[in-house]
C-alpha positions as CSV (number, residue, x, y, z in Angstrom):
1,M,-15.0,275.0,192.8
2,K,-17.1,273.0,195.2
3,G,-17.2,274.5,198.7
4,L,-15.6,277.8,197.6
5,P,-18.6,280.1,198.2
6,W,-18.9,278.7,201.7
7,M,-15.2,279.4,202.2
8,C,-15.4,283.0,200.9
9,A,-18.4,283.7,203.1
10,F,-16.6,282.2,206.1
11,L,-13.6,284.4,205.4
12,S,-15.7,287.5,205.0
13,V,-17.2,287.2,208.5
14,L,-14.1,285.6,210.2
15,I,-12.5,288.9,211.1
16,L,-15.8,290.2,212.5
17,C,-16.2,287.0,214.5
18,V,-12.7,286.7,215.8
19,H,-13.8,288.5,219.0
20,G,-16.5,285.8,219.4
21,A,-13.7,283.4,219.8
22,V,-12.3,285.4,222.7
23,A,-15.5,285.4,224.7
24,I,-13.8,283.3,227.3
25,E,-12.5,285.2,230.3
26,I,-9.7,283.6,232.2
27,D,-10.0,284.0,236.0
28,D,-6.4,282.9,236.7
29,Y,-3.5,282.1,234.5
30,T,-0.2,281.0,236.1
31,I,3.0,279.8,234.4
32,N,5.8,278.1,236.2
33,I,9.2,277.6,234.5
34,E,11.9,275.4,236.0
35,R,15.4,274.7,234.8
36,K,15.9,271.0,234.3
37,G,19.5,270.4,233.3
38,D,20.0,272.4,230.1
39,D,16.3,272.5,229.3
40,H,13.4,274.4,230.8
41,R,10.2,272.7,231.9
42,V,7.1,274.8,231.6
43,H,3.7,274.2,233.3
44,E,0.8,276.5,232.5
45,S,-2.4,276.4,234.6
46,I,-5.6,278.2,233.4
47,M,-8.8,278.5,235.5
48,V,-12.1,279.5,233.9
49,K,-15.2,279.7,236.1
50,N,-17.8,280.8,233.7
51,N,-17.6,279.4,230.1
52,T,-20.1,279.4,227.3
53,E,-17.7,278.5,224.4
54,M,-17.3,275.1,222.6
55,D,-13.6,275.6,221.8
56,M,-10.6,277.4,223.1
57,I,-7.3,278.6,221.5
58,L,-4.0,278.2,223.2
59,W,-0.7,279.7,221.9
60,I,2.6,277.9,222.6
61,Q,5.8,279.2,221.3
62,D,7.9,277.5,218.6
63,G,10.5,275.0,219.8
64,A,8.3,273.5,222.5
65,K,8.6,269.7,222.9
66,S,6.8,266.9,224.8
67,I,3.6,269.0,224.8
68,E,0.8,267.6,227.0
69,I,-2.6,269.4,227.4
70,K,-5.2,268.4,230.0
71,L,-8.7,269.5,230.7
72,D,-9.7,268.9,234.4
73,G,-6.9,266.4,234.7
74,K,-7.7,264.4,231.6
75,N,-5.8,264.4,228.3
76,I,-7.5,266.5,225.6
77,N,-7.3,266.2,221.9
78,Y,-6.3,269.2,219.9
79,N,-5.6,270.5,216.4
80,K,-2.4,272.4,215.8
81,T,-1.5,275.1,213.2
82,D,1.9,276.6,213.8
83,G,1.8,277.7,217.5
84,I,-1.9,277.8,217.8
85,Y,-3.7,274.9,219.5
86,L,-7.5,274.5,219.0
87,L,-9.0,272.7,221.9
88,N,-12.5,271.2,222.3
89,L,-14.1,272.0,225.7
90,D,-16.9,269.5,225.6
91,N,-19.5,272.0,226.8
92,V,-18.0,272.5,230.2
93,S,-19.2,275.6,232.1
94,S,-16.1,275.8,234.3
95,F,-12.7,274.1,234.0
96,Q,-9.0,274.0,234.7
97,L,-6.8,273.6,231.7
98,S,-3.1,272.6,232.1
99,A,-0.4,272.6,229.5
100,S,3.1,271.1,230.1
101,Y,6.0,271.2,227.7
102,V,9.8,271.4,227.5
103,L,11.8,274.2,226.0
104,P,15.2,272.8,224.8
105,H,18.5,274.4,225.7
106,D,18.6,276.1,222.3
107,V,15.5,278.2,223.1
108,S,16.8,281.2,225.0
109,V,13.7,283.4,225.0
110,F,10.3,282.6,226.6
111,Q,7.2,284.0,224.9
112,K,3.5,283.9,225.8
113,K,0.7,285.4,223.8
114,L,-2.7,285.7,225.6
115,M,-5.6,284.8,223.4
116,Y,-8.3,285.8,225.9
117,R,-8.9,288.4,228.6
118,C,-7.3,287.5,231.8
119,R,-8.1,288.7,235.3
120,A,-4.9,287.5,237.0
121,F,-1.7,286.5,235.3
122,S,1.7,285.5,236.7
123,V,4.9,284.0,235.6
124,K,7.5,282.3,237.9
125,L,11.0,281.2,237.0
126,D,12.6,278.7,239.3
127,G,10.1,279.7,242.0
128,E,10.7,283.4,241.7
129,T,7.9,285.6,240.4
130,I,9.1,287.7,237.5
131,Y,5.8,289.0,236.3
132,E,2.3,289.7,237.8
133,G,-0.5,291.4,236.1
134,S,-4.3,291.8,236.3
135,N,-7.1,292.6,233.9
136,L,-4.9,291.9,230.8
137,T,-6.5,292.0,227.4
138,E,-6.5,289.2,224.9
139,D,-3.8,291.0,222.8
140,S,-1.1,291.0,225.5
141,S,2.3,289.3,225.0
142,I,5.1,288.7,227.4
143,R,8.7,287.9,226.4
144,F,11.9,287.6,228.4
145,D,15.4,286.0,228.3
146,L,15.5,282.7,230.0
147,E,19.3,283.0,230.6
148,E,18.9,286.4,232.3
149,G,15.9,285.2,234.2
150,A,14.5,287.4,237.0
151,G,17.6,289.6,236.9
152,G,17.0,290.6,233.2
153,E,14.6,293.1,231.7
154,N,11.1,291.7,231.0
155,H,8.9,293.1,228.3
156,L,5.1,293.2,228.0
157,Y,3.9,294.1,224.5
158,V,0.5,294.6,222.8
159,Y,-0.1,293.1,219.3
160,T,-3.8,293.7,218.7
161,T,-4.0,293.5,214.9
162,I,-1.1,291.1,214.6
163,I,-2.6,288.5,217.0
164,F,-6.1,288.6,215.5
165,A,-4.8,288.5,211.9
166,L,-2.6,285.5,212.7
167,V,-5.6,283.7,214.4
168,A,-7.6,284.4,211.3
169,V,-5.0,283.1,208.9
170,A,-4.5,280.0,211.0
171,S,-8.2,279.4,211.2
172,I,-8.6,279.8,207.4
173,I,-5.8,277.3,206.7
174,Y,-7.1,274.8,209.3
175,T,-10.7,275.0,208.0
176,V,-9.7,274.6,204.4
177,K,-7.5,271.5,205.3
178,V,-10.4,269.9,207.2
179,R,-12.9,270.5,204.4
180,K,-10.6,269.5,201.5
181,G,-8.4,266.9,203.3
182,A,-5.1,267.5,204.9
183,E,-3.2,265.7,202.2
184,E,-4.8,267.8,199.4
185,D,-3.0,270.9,198.0
186,F,-5.1,274.0,198.6
187,H,-3.5,276.9,196.8
188,D,-6.8,278.4,195.6
189,S,-6.2,281.9,194.3
190,K,-9.1,283.6,196.3
191,I,-7.9,282.1,199.5
192,L,-4.3,283.1,198.8
193,K,-5.4,286.6,198.0
194,E,-7.3,286.9,201.3
195,E,-4.4,285.5,203.2
196,K,-2.1,288.0,201.5
197,G,-4.4,290.9,202.5
198,L,-4.4,289.8,206.1
199,L,-0.6,289.5,206.2
200,M,-0.1,292.9,204.6
201,G,-2.3,294.3,207.4
202,V,-0.1,292.6,209.9
203,L,3.1,294.1,208.4
204,K,1.5,297.6,208.3
205,E,0.6,297.3,212.0
206,L,4.1,296.0,212.8
207,E,5.7,299.0,211.2
208,K,3.5,301.3,213.1
209,K,4.3,299.8,216.4
210,Y,8.0,299.7,215.7
211,K,8.1,303.4,214.8
212,N,6.2,304.1,218.0
213,K,8.9,302.1,219.9
214,E,6.3,299.6,221.2
215,I,8.4,296.6,220.2
216,E,12.1,295.9,220.4
217,D,14.4,295.4,217.3
218,S,14.7,291.6,217.6
219,V,10.9,291.1,217.7
220,Y,10.3,293.5,214.8
221,T,13.0,291.8,212.7
222,E,11.8,288.3,213.4
223,L,8.1,289.0,212.6
224,K,8.8,291.2,209.6
225,E,11.1,288.6,208.0
226,K,8.7,285.7,208.6
227,Y,5.6,287.4,207.2
228,K,7.3,289.1,204.3
229,K,8.6,285.7,203.2
230,R,5.1,284.3,203.4
231,V,3.7,287.2,201.3
232,V,6.5,286.7,198.7
233,D,5.6,282.9,198.6
234,I,1.9,283.8,198.0
235,V,2.7,286.3,195.2
236,R,4.8,283.7,193.5
237,K,2.0,281.1,193.7
238,L,-0.5,283.5,192.4
239,E,1.8,284.4,189.4
240,E,2.2,280.7,188.7
241,Q,-1.5,280.1,188.6
242,E,-2.0,283.1,186.3
243,S,0.7,282.0,183.8
């Protein structure tokens, strides 16, 4: 199939190069969340003083609406795959990125996954600081109940393999769509097998972290169900192709 050798080569080096995509180091990352009626309005501000990358990845949780992303105050185009937003930085050496969005009333939990190393990171809810951290790695994740707010228990988790595998899967899907056309079906068996292998690795790492009590029951159940379902779908598609 035309383009398949390139795709396989890309896939082989992708995991090795994922850390190249995290070469950006964020100097300051602040998140402000305000209750507006039944909804929550979120504003994220990211400051980078020394950049050498062409693109940047931003993760925004499911359920977010009215998303607006700006680079140095100007609207920026992006490509989206699930909750991963791929942004073009236009060769800027330093910049301030802002992302604003609304979490509807039916979204009760706030989640943020850091895709890059971060020197200073803070979260405020209705003006009250609920988390502050420094020198966080690109695999850090914060999660807390919006209803409980500052009075509730906040959780900081680490998902090294999980985050990188998901970025890899998203990158594969997006790249294939771009090269083949978004409207074209792309269930090629080799691509599906590679995606299945990545997801199996995610599930294995998830089980390990759950047994070590590094993640709570609800997070474990949500991720396990989601990615097991995707693996089952892939197996079904592969069986259909072989029959």
